[in-house]
N, CA, C and O atoms as CSV, one atom per row, in Angstrom:
chain,resi,resn,atom,element,x,y,z
A,1,MET,N,N,36.083,38.340,10.543
A,1,MET,CA,C,36.972,37.835,11.799
A,1,MET,C,C,36.796,38.723,12.793
A,1,MET,O,O,36.286,38.412,13.869
A,2,LYS,N,N,37.272,40.082,12.452
A,2,LYS,CA,C,37.117,41.019,13.602
A,2,LYS,C,C,35.870,40.929,14.477
A,2,LYS,O,O,36.002,41.027,15.697
A,3,PHE,N,N,34.568,40.734,13.885
A,3,PHE,CA,C,33.312,40.432,14.772
A,3,PHE,C,C,33.346,39.370,15.499
A,3,PHE,O,O,32.878,39.409,16.637
A,4,LEU,N,N,33.968,38.084,14.927
A,4,LEU,CA,C,34.291,36.948,15.851
A,4,LEU,C,C,35.005,37.120,17.111
A,4,LEU,O,O,34.680,36.615,18.186
A,5,GLN,N,N,36.082,37.933,16.869
A,5,GLN,CA,C,37.162,38.105,18.079
A,5,GLN,C,C,36.282,39.072,19.096
A,5,GLN,O,O,36.328,38.876,20.311
A,6,TRP,N,N,35.501,40.101,18.536
A,6,TRP,CA,C,35.063,41.284,19.224
A,6,TRP,C,C,33.867,40.699,20.161
A,6,TRP,O,O,33.584,41.230,21.235
A,7,THR,N,N,33.262,39.676,19.707
A,7,THR,CA,C,32.016,39.261,20.397
A,7,THR,C,C,32.263,38.016,21.394
A,7,THR,O,O,31.587,37.693,22.371
A,8,SER,N,N,33.574,37.331,20.803
A,8,SER,CA,C,34.128,36.101,21.608
A,8,SER,C,C,33.184,35.122,21.365
A,8,SER,O,O,32.843,34.528,22.388
A,9,LEU,N,N,32.648,34.759,20.336
A,9,LEU,CA,C,31.692,33.973,19.944
A,9,LEU,C,C,32.134,32.507,19.944
A,9,LEU,O,O,31.344,31.630,20.295
A,10,LEU,N,N,33.429,32.217,19.542
A,10,LEU,CA,C,33.967,31.019,19.417
A,10,LEU,C,C,34.612,30.569,20.579
A,10,LEU,O,O,35.326,29.567,20.558
A,11,SER,N,N,34.408,31.250,21.617
A,11,SER,CA,C,35.589,31.046,22.873
A,11,SER,C,C,34.605,30.286,23.791
A,11,SER,O,O,34.945,30.294,24.974
A,12,SER,N,N,33.634,29.732,23.548
A,12,SER,CA,C,32.928,29.116,24.564
A,12,SER,C,C,31.984,27.753,23.741
A,12,SER,O,O,31.656,27.927,22.567
A,13,TRP,N,N,31.673,26.683,24.324
A,13,TRP,CA,C,30.788,25.885,23.590
A,13,TRP,C,C,29.355,26.305,23.117
A,13,TRP,O,O,28.650,25.916,22.186
A,14,LYS,N,N,29.180,27.267,24.126
A,14,LYS,CA,C,27.561,27.717,23.591
A,14,LYS,C,C,28.000,28.763,22.366
A,14,LYS,O,O,27.185,29.043,21.488
A,15,GLY,N,N,28.900,29.134,22.371
A,15,GLY,CA,C,28.963,30.342,21.009
A,15,GLY,C,C,29.082,29.593,19.839
A,15,GLY,O,O,28.439,29.878,18.829
A,16,ILE,N,N,30.171,28.278,19.926
A,16,ILE,CA,C,30.539,27.202,18.974
A,16,ILE,C,C,29.167,26.862,18.386
A,16,ILE,O,O,28.930,27.026,17.189
A,17,ALA,N,N,28.233,26.366,19.289
A,17,ALA,CA,C,26.840,25.416,18.790
A,17,ALA,C,C,26.057,26.515,18.017
A,17,ALA,O,O,25.422,26.313,16.982
A,18,PHE,N,N,26.221,28.011,18.824
A,18,PHE,CA,C,25.345,28.628,18.119
A,18,PHE,C,C,25.653,29.161,16.660
A,18,PHE,O,O,24.811,29.466,15.814
A,19,SER,N,N,27.241,29.218,16.518
A,19,SER,CA,C,27.360,29.448,15.088
A,19,SER,C,C,27.292,28.228,14.211
A,19,SER,O,O,26.920,28.319,13.041
A,20,ALA,N,N,27.673,27.008,14.798
A,20,ALA,CA,C,27.208,25.730,13.956
A,20,ALA,C,C,25.867,25.670,13.350
A,20,ALA,O,O,25.658,25.424,12.162
A,21,VAL,N,N,24.948,25.919,14.268
A,21,VAL,CA,C,23.356,25.832,13.930
A,21,VAL,C,C,22.973,26.891,12.937
A,21,VAL,O,O,22.157,26.608,12.059
A,22,GLY,N,N,23.546,28.192,13.015
A,22,GLY,CA,C,23.451,29.088,12.369
A,22,GLY,C,C,23.791,28.853,10.857
A,22,GLY,O,O,23.082,29.090,9.879
A,23,LEU,N,N,25.158,28.282,10.916
A,23,LEU,CA,C,25.552,27.932,9.542
A,23,LEU,C,C,24.735,26.603,8.756
A,23,LEU,O,O,24.569,26.468,7.544
A,24,ILE,N,N,24.351,25.811,9.707
A,24,ILE,CA,C,23.585,24.652,9.176
A,24,ILE,C,C,21.961,25.399,8.728
A,24,ILE,O,O,21.394,24.932,7.740
A,25,ILE,N,N,21.514,26.172,9.251
A,25,ILE,CA,C,20.215,26.668,8.824
A,25,ILE,C,C,20.472,27.355,7.784
A,25,ILE,O,O,19.544,27.231,6.985
A,26,VAL,N,N,21.530,28.225,7.289
A,26,VAL,CA,C,21.745,29.023,5.959
A,26,VAL,C,C,22.068,27.974,5.078
A,26,VAL,O,O,21.715,28.159,3.913
A,27,THR,N,N,22.658,26.906,5.338
A,27,THR,CA,C,23.164,25.855,4.265
A,27,THR,C,C,22.079,25.245,3.663
A,27,THR,O,O,21.941,25.203,2.440
A,28,VAL,N,N,21.069,24.626,4.695
A,28,VAL,CA,C,19.987,24.283,4.640
A,28,VAL,C,C,18.827,25.128,3.468
A,28,VAL,O,O,18.280,24.682,2.459
A,29,LEU,N,N,18.764,26.365,4.050
A,29,LEU,CA,C,17.735,27.427,3.418
A,29,LEU,C,C,18.727,27.451,1.785
A,29,LEU,O,O,18.066,27.271,0.762
A,30,MET,N,N,19.983,27.634,1.670
A,30,MET,CA,C,20.405,27.810,0.247
A,30,MET,C,C,20.035,26.679,-0.616
A,30,MET,O,O,19.524,26.812,-1.728
A,31,GLN,N,N,20.313,25.571,-0.058
A,31,GLN,CA,C,20.134,24.201,-0.991
A,31,GLN,C,C,18.437,24.169,-1.359
A,31,GLN,O,O,18.019,23.546,-2.335
A,32,ILE,N,N,17.742,24.758,-0.644
A,32,ILE,CA,C,16.298,24.641,-0.888
A,32,ILE,C,C,15.944,25.497,-2.111
A,32,ILE,O,O,15.313,25.069,-3.077
A,33,LEU,N,N,16.463,26.887,-1.963
A,33,LEU,CA,C,16.148,28.010,-2.880
A,33,LEU,C,C,17.021,27.592,-4.157
A,33,LEU,O,O,16.703,28.196,-5.182
A,34,ILE,N,N,18.010,26.716,-4.272
A,34,ILE,CA,C,18.834,26.430,-5.424
A,34,ILE,C,C,17.863,25.234,-6.173
A,34,ILE,O,O,17.525,25.304,-7.355
A,35,GLN,N,N,17.493,24.145,-5.266
A,35,GLN,CA,C,16.708,23.394,-5.885
A,35,GLN,C,C,15.350,23.960,-6.514
A,35,GLN,O,O,14.960,23.566,-7.612
A,36,PHE,N,N,14.698,24.845,-5.807
A,36,PHE,CA,C,13.565,25.512,-6.683
A,36,PHE,C,C,13.781,26.624,-7.750
A,36,PHE,O,O,12.927,27.203,-8.422
A,37,SER,N,N,15.032,26.769,-7.741
A,37,SER,CA,C,15.241,28.070,-8.955
A,37,SER,C,C,15.655,26.927,-10.168
A,37,SER,O,O,15.429,27.345,-11.303
A,38,GLN,N,N,16.176,25.671,-10.097
A,38,GLN,CA,C,16.734,24.887,-11.109
A,38,GLN,C,C,15.226,24.789,-12.195
A,38,GLN,O,O,14.024,24.829,-11.933
A,39,SER,N,N,15.820,24.678,-13.182
A,39,SER,CA,C,14.804,24.468,-14.242
A,39,SER,C,C,14.569,22.822,-14.290
A,39,SER,O,O,15.518,22.083,-14.029
A,40,LYS,N,N,13.347,22.314,-14.613
A,40,LYS,CA,C,13.455,20.844,-14.671
A,40,LYS,C,C,13.504,20.522,-16.053
A,40,LYS,O,O,13.082,21.250,-16.952
A,41,ARG,N,N,14.101,19.267,-16.213
A,41,ARG,CA,C,14.711,18.787,-17.552
A,41,ARG,C,C,13.531,17.795,-18.142
A,41,ARG,O,O,13.127,16.833,-17.489
A,42,SER,N,N,13.079,18.096,-19.303
A,42,SER,CA,C,12.200,17.291,-19.702
A,42,SER,C,C,12.820,16.837,-21.043
A,42,SER,O,O,13.704,17.399,-21.690
A,43,THR,N,N,12.092,15.580,-21.340
A,43,THR,CA,C,12.246,14.979,-22.922
A,43,THR,C,C,11.550,15.904,-23.839
A,43,THR,O,O,10.465,16.450,-23.642
A,44,PRO,N,N,12.435,16.019,-25.019
A,44,PRO,CA,C,11.639,16.695,-26.023
A,44,PRO,C,C,10.655,16.228,-26.556
A,44,PRO,O,O,10.604,14.999,-26.591
A,45,THR,N,N,9.766,16.838,-27.029
A,45,THR,CA,C,8.257,16.268,-27.718
A,45,THR,C,C,8.717,16.076,-29.159
A,45,THR,O,O,9.605,16.626,-29.810
A,46,LYS,N,N,7.685,14.964,-29.501
A,46,LYS,CA,C,8.193,14.497,-30.773
A,46,LYS,C,C,7.015,15.244,-31.496
A,46,LYS,O,O,5.859,15.454,-31.131
A,47,ILE,N,N,7.747,15.600,-32.734
A,47,ILE,CA,C,7.089,16.253,-33.648
A,47,ILE,C,C,6.457,15.608,-34.925
A,47,ILE,O,O,7.126,15.273,-35.903
A,48,VAL,N,N,5.015,15.457,-34.811
A,48,VAL,CA,C,4.274,14.721,-35.920
A,48,VAL,C,C,4.245,15.415,-36.867
A,48,VAL,O,O,3.927,16.593,-36.701
A,49,PRO,N,N,4.591,14.889,-38.298
A,49,PRO,CA,C,4.124,15.602,-39.213
A,49,PRO,C,C,2.648,15.987,-39.682
A,49,PRO,O,O,1.803,15.103,-39.823
A,50,ALA,N,N,2.358,17.352,-39.922
A,50,ALA,CA,C,1.120,17.550,-40.027
A,50,ALA,C,C,0.228,17.058,-41.266
A,50,ALA,O,O,0.793,17.247,-42.343
A,51,LYS,N,N,-0.924,16.522,-41.344
A,51,LYS,CA,C,-1.319,16.188,-42.651
A,51,LYS,C,C,-2.170,17.070,-43.335
A,51,LYS,O,O,-3.067,17.732,-42.812
A,52,PRO,N,N,-1.836,17.056,-44.605
A,52,PRO,CA,C,-2.660,18.436,-45.399
A,52,PRO,C,C,-4.058,18.309,-45.101
A,52,PRO,O,O,-4.570,17.197,-44.966
A,53,LYS,N,N,-4.827,19.573,-44.970
A,53,LYS,CA,C,-6.135,19.714,-44.658
A,53,LYS,C,C,-6.792,19.278,-45.810
A,53,LYS,O,O,-7.749,18.556,-45.532
A,54,ASN,N,N,-6.590,19.489,-47.213
A,54,ASN,CA,C,-7.413,19.409,-48.403
A,54,ASN,C,C,-7.119,17.934,-48.875
A,54,ASN,O,O,-7.918,17.396,-49.642
A,55,GLN,N,N,-5.949,17.236,-48.422
A,55,GLN,CA,C,-5.574,15.826,-48.913
A,55,GLN,C,C,-5.852,15.502,-50.276
A,55,GLN,O,O,-6.511,14.500,-50.554
A,56,GLY,N,N,-5.256,16.517,-51.422
A,56,GLY,CA,C,-5.309,16.384,-52.546
A,56,GLY,C,C,-6.485,17.094,-53.265
A,56,GLY,O,O,-6.511,17.413,-54.454
A,57,GLU,N,N,-7.469,17.289,-52.319
A,57,GLU,CA,C,-8.441,17.967,-53.292
A,57,GLU,C,C,-7.968,19.415,-53.771
A,57,GLU,O,O,-7.201,20.124,-53.120
A,58,PRO,N,N,-8.617,19.803,-55.188
A,58,PRO,CA,C,-8.157,21.106,-55.601
A,58,PRO,C,C,-8.956,22.264,-55.126
A,58,PRO,O,O,-10.186,22.227,-55.094
A,59,SER,N,N,-8.227,23.335,-54.743
A,59,SER,CA,C,-8.389,24.539,-54.250
A,59,SER,C,C,-9.320,24.344,-52.843
A,59,SER,O,O,-10.133,25.256,-52.694
A,60,GLY,N,N,-9.329,23.445,-51.933
A,60,GLY,CA,C,-9.825,23.397,-51.077
A,60,GLY,C,C,-11.433,23.022,-50.961
A,60,GLY,O,O,-12.071,23.155,-49.917
A,61,ILE,N,N,-11.915,22.592,-52.056
A,61,ILE,CA,C,-13.300,22.571,-52.377
A,61,ILE,C,C,-13.315,21.042,-52.325
A,61,ILE,O,O,-12.630,20.309,-53.039
A,62,PRO,N,N,-14.232,20.637,-51.336
A,62,PRO,CA,C,-14.299,18.944,-51.203
A,62,PRO,C,C,-14.955,18.515,-52.603
A,62,PRO,O,O,-15.605,19.193,-53.398
A,63,GLN,N,N,-14.555,17.107,-52.645
A,63,GLN,CA,C,-14.767,16.486,-53.836
A,63,GLN,C,C,-16.236,16.049,-54.240
A,63,GLN,O,O,-16.595,15.868,-55.404
A,64,ASP,N,N,-17.160,15.882,-52.947
A,64,ASP,CA,C,-18.463,15.556,-53.163
A,64,ASP,C,C,-19.318,16.870,-53.565
A,64,ASP,O,O,-20.480,16.857,-53.971
A,65,LYS,N,N,-18.567,17.911,-53.382
A,65,LYS,CA,C,-19.445,19.419,-53.679
A,65,LYS,C,C,-18.884,19.874,-55.149
A,65,LYS,O,O,-19.088,21.016,-55.562
A,66,GLN,N,N,-18.293,19.075,-55.772
A,66,GLN,CA,C,-17.391,19.586,-57.158
A,66,GLN,C,C,-18.578,19.179,-58.122
A,66,GLN,O,O,-19.175,18.111,-57.988
A,67,GLN,N,N,-18.868,20.073,-59.066
A,67,GLN,CA,C,-19.767,19.547,-60.209
A,67,GLN,C,C,-19.011,18.969,-61.374
A,67,GLN,O,O,-19.622,18.520,-62.344
């Protein structure tokens, strides 16, 4: 507050316009940074039950190789 009184920034239209433009730029930059920092929401993936590798074959030996 003392800075604004010391510079007389808000005492003229030029100073008010300069302050408003500065606030708008800061607001837009902050909004952009907030949007980039948010994580994307995604739908959870559906987990498909895994099929057993040997499909009922004993000890992992394929049936055509058994004697």
